[in-house]
Each structure stands twice: as structure tokens, then as C-alpha cells.
N, C-alpha and C positions, 0 to 999 in steps of 0.2 A: 201668799198669792201664787197661783200657778203660772206657768210660762205663757200660755195662750193669753190669759188675762193681762199679764205684765206687758206683753207685746201689743195687745189691743189698746191698752192705756196709752201707749206711745204711738198709736196710729198704724200699727202693723209691722213696724221694723224698729230695731234698736241694736246698738253696739253692746258687746258683752260688758264693757266698762259701765254702761248704764243699767244693765240688768242685774249685775252681781249683788247689789244691795237687797234684792227682793227674791231671787231664786238661786238655787244651787246649780253648779255646772252639770252635775249628774242629771238634774231635772231637765235642763236644756237639751242635753244629749239624748235623753229618752224621748223628748218631744220631737227631735229630729228623726230618730229611728221610727217613731210611730207615724211619721208623715204629717204631723201637725205644723211643723216649722221647717223651713229650708235655710241653708247657710250658703248664700251666693259667693261669699268670700270669707276669709279668715276673720273671725270676730264680729261678723254681721249676721243677725238672725232676723228672718222675715216670716210672717204668717203664711202658710201655704196658700190659703184662700182668704182674701179679705171679704168680710161680710157683704152680701148683696145690698144691705141697707145703706152702706157707705156709698155704693154706686148710685143708689137712688137719691141720696142727699146731694151728691156732687152734680147729678144731672139737672138739678133745679137751682144750683148755686147756693145751697145752704148747708147746715150742719144738723146732725141728729140731735133730737131734743125730746123732752118729756119721757115717756116710757121707753122709747127707742134708745135714748141716751142711757137710761138706766141699764138696759140690756147690754149695750155696748161697753159700759163700765164694768160689766160682770156682776151686777147686783140682781139677785133673784127678785122676781115680781110676783104679786098675787095672781095676776092674770096676764096673758100675753097681750101685747099692744094690738089694737084693732086695725092699725095701719102703720106705715112707716112715718113717724112724726119728724118733721123737718122744719127748722126755723130759718127764715131768710131775712135779710135786712129790710127795714121799712122802706117802702117805695118801690121795691122790686116786685114785679108781677110775672113770675115764671109760668110757663105753660103747664096747666094741671096735668097730673099723671095719675093713672089708676093705682090705688093702693097707697098713695102718698097724701098725708094730711099736712097742709102748710100752716105755719104760724109766722107772725111777723114781730120782730123785736130788734132793738139795738143791743147786740151782744158784745160790745166792746169790753174786753177784760173778762168775759163770762164764758168763753169758748175757745177751743183751739180749731184747727182746720177740719176736724172730724166731728166733734160733738160738744155739747154744752158741758161746762165744768160740773163737778159733783154738787156743789152748793146750788148752782143755777138749776140743775136737773131736779133736785128736791123741791126747790121753790116752784118750778113749773108744774111738777106733779101735784104739789099741795094746792095750787091754784085751780087745777082743772079736774082732778080725779076725786072720787069718793074718799072719805077719810081713811077707810081701811086700806085701800090701795096705796094712797099716798104715804100712810104710816109705814107700810111694808117697805117702800123704797127708802124712806128716811132711816128706818131701823137698819136696813141692809148697808147703807152708806156708812153709818156709824160702826156697825159690826165689822166691816171690812177695813176700818181705819182710814177711809178716804177723807173723813172730816171728824172733828170733835163736836160734842153737843153744843158748846158755846158758839162754834162757827155757825151752826144752823140758827140758833136763837138770834145772834147778832144780825144775820142776813135777813131774817123775817122782820125784826124790829126796824131795820133800816129800809125795808121795802115800802113802796107806795103804790097806790092804785087799787083796782078791784082785786079782791081775794086776799087782802092783807090779813084779815081775821083768820082765814083758813090756813094761811102760811104760819102764822103765829101758833095756832093750835097744834099743827103737825110738828113744828120745831120743838115746842115745849113738851110734847108727849113722846118724842122719839127716844128710844133706848137701845144701846148697843147690846144689851143682854139678850134680846129676843133672838131665838135660835133660827127662825125661818119665817117666811111670810104667813104661814098658817097661824103661828103664835101671835104675830103682829095683828092679824085679823081678829083673833079672839080677844085680844086686849082692846082693840078698837070697839068691838061690840060692847064690852062692859063699860068703857069710857062713854060711849054714846048713851048708855043707860044711866049715866050719872054716878057710876061706881068708881071712885077715884083711889080706893085703897089697895088696889092690886099691884103687886110688884112682879116683874118678870124674872124667871129663873131664880126663884127664891129658895134658899137653903134653910130647911126647917131646923131651928136650934135644938141641939141635943140629939140629933139624928144624923145619919149619913145621907139623908134623902134631900133631893131638890125637886121642885115642881115647876111646871111651866109658868103658872101665875098663882099668886097667893095673896090673900087678904089676912095678914097676921092678926089683926084685931078680932075678926070674926072666926079665924081659923078655918077659912074656906080655901081649898086648893082646886085649881082648874087645870085640866090636862087637855091639850090639843092632841088627841089620840090618833096617830097615823097607823093605818094598817101595815104600811111598808116598814115602819119602825120595828114591828114585832116580826123580825125575819126568821126567827127560830123559836123553839120551845123554851130555850134558856132565857131569851129576852122577854118572852111573854110571862114566864114564871117570875122573873125578877120584878117586873112591873106589878104583877098581882100581889106579891109580898110587900112591895113598897106601899101600895094603896092600903092594904090591910093593916100594916103597921101604923100608918097615919091615922086611920080610923080608930085604932086602939088608943091613941093618945088624944082622942077627941077632935080630930080634924074631919071636916066634911070634904069629900073628894068627888068632884063632878068631872066626868069624862065626856068629851065632845068629839064627834066624828066630823071630818072635813065637810061632808055634805050639809050638816046642820049649821056649822059656823058660816058657810058660804051662802046657803039658800034658805035658812030658817032662823035668821038672827033674832027675830022677835021672840021666838020660843026660848032661845039661848039666854037672851037678856032677862026675860021674865023668870026663868028658872034660877039664874044666879041671884037676881034681886030678891026673890022669895026666900032663897036659902039664907042669904045674909040677914034679911029682916027677921026671920024666925030664930036664928041663932042669937041675934041681938036681943030680941024680946024675951027669949027663954031665960037668959041670965046676963043682963047687960054689964055686970061687974065681974064676971067670971074670968075674963081674959084680959 
């Protein structure tokens, strides 16, 4: 965890004694030099600028929630929040503010003075967002070690009211191995298509290679191919060789651009489904 995220997690300020378990002194000193953090007195570190979202939440007497809480917690999201999401206590009727979306709930035990807890944040996102967006948040919370998978499942099972089935689905599908929201979205697409055999960040046996998603039974590998990931010729060449070596040992490798995963999911799902079906029908006992 970096210094800014560690401080944000504590509401913007913390003593060194509380930070030392998560960040090094060198990292803190670098953040101070870079102007990200200030040290008003010995041993106390404060974010140079608290996020505007916090001010918006305080102005209506609530806490950040949903996607806004995920961002506050430092969890990457598939898409930016369409507004500042703030949850206020039931019965409170604050003056509406442009750019602030209000939610009402009893958050006893589910929030601090700034934002909803990680588990509440995932549950709220699962209840209100499309599956892919919610899965990206849940994966990110697990990846960052803010929760364990059992924590999510227990919370979803204990929940009541509208959206419980959605919460259960997200909690049971969440995986810490997903590297980023793009990969989470690709996994959501194949799950929506009824393809449940794909594993994230799968290491192919007998090779030094890992793929973003793999169905080991049908030997189908899916890659969430980021243009930014291929920052130089060496990285591009390494990926080309990896794909070629997998094809040589009878793996089908499907590479998907971000635009297709985000905006043409029907095509992505159909392509993956067809590939799995054809490999199964070609020789159902081969693998």
C-alpha cells in the first residue's frame, strides 16, 4: 500500500506509529518531498489536500459510499463514478447538491466518519451496479488485501432485502488474482455467458507462461490485451512468443481489446462460447 492510500484509509492523517506497519519511512519521506503529504509536527503525517469528495459528503452530513467509497479506499474501478455517492442516515433530508447522489441507510458499524467500510462498499456496489462493474470493485478489494473472500461471502449471505441475489453472485465470483478492472470485466462477460470454467491468472502447467483467463478443460486462454501494456518492442515480442508457444501445445488463445470488452460484449461472449464448444466437440476426451 502506498503512503497516500494508507493516509486516505485513515481519513487523511495518521501518526508514524500507525503507518509503519504498511509503509516504509523512506516512502513517507519521499511523499513529503513530492508535496503529497505534509508533516505539521514530529511523527504526524497529513495528506496535502483532502479529496473534494470528502467535503461534498460532509456538506450533506453523510459518508462516501458505493463507487465513491471504492475510489476513496484506493480500489481501481471499471468506470469513474457518475456523481459523488454519499449515504446519509435514514430520516435525514439534506439539501440536494449538484453532482451529489444521495443514498439512505443505517450504517452503524459499516462506516467511519469518512466512508463506508470495504465490505459495505462491495455490498452497495453489488446491489446497484452492473455485474462487471461490481466484480471489478470486489476483485480490487480482495487484491488489495482489504478483505478476504470469506468475508464477502459471509456478508452477502447475511444480507437481507432487495439485491441479495446480486450480492451473493458478486461475492462468490470475486477473485484476488484478477490483475485489474479490465480483466475483471472480461471474466464477467464469460460468466454472463454461462462459461464457469475460466480461472484468472492461470499458470499453464509445464510452461513458464501465465494467461489472464484460462479454461484448462478446453485449453482456451483469454487475454485482456492492453495497448499500454506493450510499452516497448521487448514486451511486445515476449507476448508474441508466449502466444505462439501456447498455440504450439494446442491452446487456443483469444486476445481482446479494451473497446470490445467494454462495448461489444455480445461479440466477445459469442466468440469465446463458440471456441469452447468447437474444441469440446472436436475431441471431448482429448484434454
